[in-house]
C-alpha positions in Angstrom: 10.7 -9.6 10.7 11.6 -10.3 6.8 10.6 -13.1 5.4 13.0 -15.4 3.1 10.9 -14.7 0.4 11.0 -10.9 0.8 14.8 -10.8 0.9 14.7 -12.5 -2.6 12.5 -9.9 -4.1 14.1 -7.3 -6.3 13.8 -3.6 -5.6 11.5 -3.2 -8.3 9.2 -6.1 -7.1 9.5 -4.3 -3.6 8.7 -1.2 -4.7 5.5 -2.5 -6.5 4.3 -4.0 -3.3 4.9 -0.8 -1.7 2.8 0.8 -4.0 0.0 -1.8 -3.5 0.2 -1.1 0.3 0.0 2.6 0.0 -3.2 2.1 -2.4 -4.8 0.0 0.3 -4.2 2.3 3.1 -5.4 5.3 1.3 -8.6 3.2 0.5 -9.1 2.1 4.3 -8.7 5.9 5.3 -11.5 6.8 3.0 -13.7 4.0 4.1 -13.9 5.1 7.5 -15.0 8.7 6.4 -18.7 9.4 6.8 -19.2 11.5 3.5 -20.5 10.2 0.5 -17.5 11.4 -1.2 -15.1 9.4 0.8 -17.1 6.3 0.2 -16.8 6.8 -3.4 -13.1 7.4 -3.5 -12.9 4.3 -1.1 -14.5 2.2 -3.5 -12.7 3.1 -6.7 -9.2 3.1 -4.6 -10.0 -0.4 -3.4 -11.1 -1.7 -7.0 -8.0 -0.2 -8.5 -5.9 -1.9 -5.7 -7.5 -5.1 -6.8 -6.7 -4.7 -10.5 -3.3 -3.5 -9.9 -2.3 -6.6 -7.5 -3.9 -9.0 -10.4 -1.7 -7.3 -13.4 1.4 -7.0 -11.0 0.9 -10.7 -9.8 0.5 -12.1 -13.5 3.6 -10.1 -14.9 5.7 -11.1 -11.8 4.8 -14.6 -12.6 4.8 -14.3 -16.4 1.2 -15.2 -16.9 -0.1 -14.5 -20.5 -2.4 -11.6 -19.5 -2.5 -9.2 -22.6 -2.6 -5.5 -22.1 -6.3 -5.3 -23.1 -7.4 -8.0 -21.0 -10.4 -7.3 -18.5 -11.1 -7.5 -14.8 -12.5 -10.9 -14.8 -10.0 -12.4 -17.4 -7.2 -11.2 -15.0 -9.0 -13.2 -12.1 -9.1 -16.4 -14.1 -5.4 -16.1 -14.9 -4.3 -15.5 -11.3 -6.2 -18.3 -10.3 -3.9 -20.4 -12.6 -1.0 -20.1 -10.0 -0.6 -22.7 -7.5 -0.8 -22.3 -3.7 -4.6 -21.0 -3.8 -6.4 -22.7 -1.0 -8.9 -25.5 -1.9 -12.1 -23.2 -2.0 -10.6 -21.0 -4.1 -9.4 -17.1 -3.4 -10.4 -15.6 -0.2 -12.8 -12.9 -0.6 -13.1 -13.3 -4.3 -17.0 -13.0 -4.2 -16.8 -9.6 -2.7 -13.9 -8.4 -4.9 -16.4 -9.1 -7.7 -19.3 -7.4 -6.3 -16.8 -4.5 -5.9 -15.9 -4.0 -9.2 -19.5 -4.0 -10.4 -20.3 -1.6 -7.8 -17.5 0.8 -9.1 -18.9 0.5 -12.7 -22.1 1.6 -11.3 -20.5 4.5 -9.4 -18.2 5.7 -12.5 -21.0 5.4 -14.9 -24.3 6.0 -13.0 -23.0 7.6 -9.7 -25.1 5.0 -7.6 -23.1 4.7 -4.1 -23.7 1.0 -2.2 -24.8 1.2 1.2 -22.0 1.5 4.1 -22.5 -2.2 5.7 -21.6 -3.3 1.9 -18.7 -1.3 1.9 -17.3 -2.6 5.3 -17.8 -6.2 3.8 -15.8 -5.2 0.8 -13.2 -3.7 2.6 -12.5 -7.3 4.3 -12.7 -9.2 1.1 -10.3 -6.9 -0.8 -7.6 -7.2 2.2 -8.1 -10.7 2.3 -8.1 -11.5 -1.6 -5.0 -9.2 -1.9 -3.1 -10.7 1.2 -3.6 -14.0 -0.4 -2.9 -13.1 -4.1 0.6 -11.6 -2.8 1.6 -14.6 -0.9 0.5 -17.0 -3.5 2.4 -14.8 -6.2 5.4 -13.5 -4.4 5.7 -15.7 -1.4 5.5 -13.0 0.9 2.9 -11.4 3.5 1.8 -8.0 2.4 2.4 -6.6 5.7 5.7 -8.0 6.0 7.1 -6.0 3.3 9.1 -2.9 4.4 10.5 -0.2 2.2 13.5 -0.4 3.5 14.4 -3.8 2.0 14.9 -2.2 -1.3 18.1 -0.4 0.4 21.3 -2.3 0.1 23.5 -0.3 2.8 22.7 -2.2 6.0 22.9 1.2 8.3 20.6 3.0 6.2 18.0 0.0 5.8 18.2 -0.5 9.7 17.3 2.9 10.0 14.1 2.6 7.7 13.1 -0.4 9.2 13.0 1.3 12.9 11.1 4.2 11.4 8.7 1.9 9.7 8.2 0.0 12.8 7.5 3.2 14.8 5.2 4.4 12.3 3.1 1.2 12.5 3.0 2.0 16.3 1.7 5.6 15.4 4.7 6.9 16.8 5.0 9.7 14.3 7.7 11.7 16.0 10.2 9.1 16.2 9.2 7.8 12.7 9.7 11.7 11.2 13.1 11.7 13.4 14.6 8.5 12.0 13.6 9.1 8.4 15.2 12.5 8.4 18.4 11.2 10.0 18.4 8.2 7.6 17.8 10.7 4.3 20.8 12.8 5.7 23.1 10.1 5.6 22.0 8.7 2.1 22.3 12.4 0.8 26.0 12.5 2.3 27.0 9.4 1.1 25.5 10.0 -2.3 27.4 13.4 -2.4 30.7 11.6 -1.8 30.4 9.4 -4.5 29.5 11.5 -7.1 31.2 14.5 -5.8 30.7 18.0 -7.0 28.6 16.9 -9.7 25.7 16.0 -7.5 22.6 18.3 -8.6 19.3 19.1 -6.9 17.7 16.9 -9.6 19.8 14.1 -7.9 18.7 14.8 -4.5 15.3 14.4 -5.3 15.6 11.2 -6.9 17.3 10.2 -3.6 14.5 11.3 -1.9 12.2 8.8 -3.7 12.7 6.0 -1.4 11.8 7.9 1.8 8.8 9.7 0.3 6.4 6.8 1.2 7.2 6.5 4.8 7.1 10.5 5.4 3.7 10.6 3.3 2.2 7.9 6.1 3.5 9.7 8.8 2.1 12.9 7.6 -1.4 11.4 6.9 -1.3 9.8 10.4 -0.6 13.0 11.9 -3.3 14.8 10.2 -5.8 11.7 11.2 -4.8 11.8 14.7 -5.4 15.5 15.1 -8.4 15.2 13.6 -10.0 12.7 15.8 -8.4 14.5 18.9 -10.5 18.0 17.8 -13.9 15.8 17.3 -13.0 14.3 20.8 -12.5 17.8 22.2 -15.8 18.9 20.6 -18.0 15.9 22.2 -16.6 16.0 25.5 -18.7 17.9 28.1 -16.5 20.3 30.1 -16.1 19.6 33.9 
């Protein structure tokens, strides 16, 4: 269900929050991996998501955060926003530890223990969720790409596609997204007549790309899990 705060967000604000969601989802997938490279990607992506959330929130709320401001200065700025719990931002300690670990990974190649990564994933999620609520007055998990689309019918289709994707029904998500895109392209061409070009089609496709990207990654992940299950299951 769409919250009141979410409905008031501009398409550009929604797009920024969708980008943040995509960064977090990529980090979560990598954090579940067993290889050192997956852990390194997860660490860097989680830290990047925190920095992006801090700067994007500060910009949205008009805070005086200079382009050259560092990570810790950014945290101090967003803590000036009203709405934080009395004990301070959730997960803040873990987020600060994560940032320090990211510097060690990048400059010295030192990877943290897997247990620490699990804790940092939870802390990062808690911190970003609360920051988004404080800065944008929405729950990040409720932000849907479709809300950036004005057409009621197309917005309804993409909302349905994302709900299917959240339920891991990738087939349904693919079909509905494809249907919505074809409808959008038809209306786009009707509005622009014969002057429509391929590059315009590509621009139109951008709002649909996030859903399709998520569906593809989920499908790949499910296939890998299925192969691993078959590999370890003894034959009858």
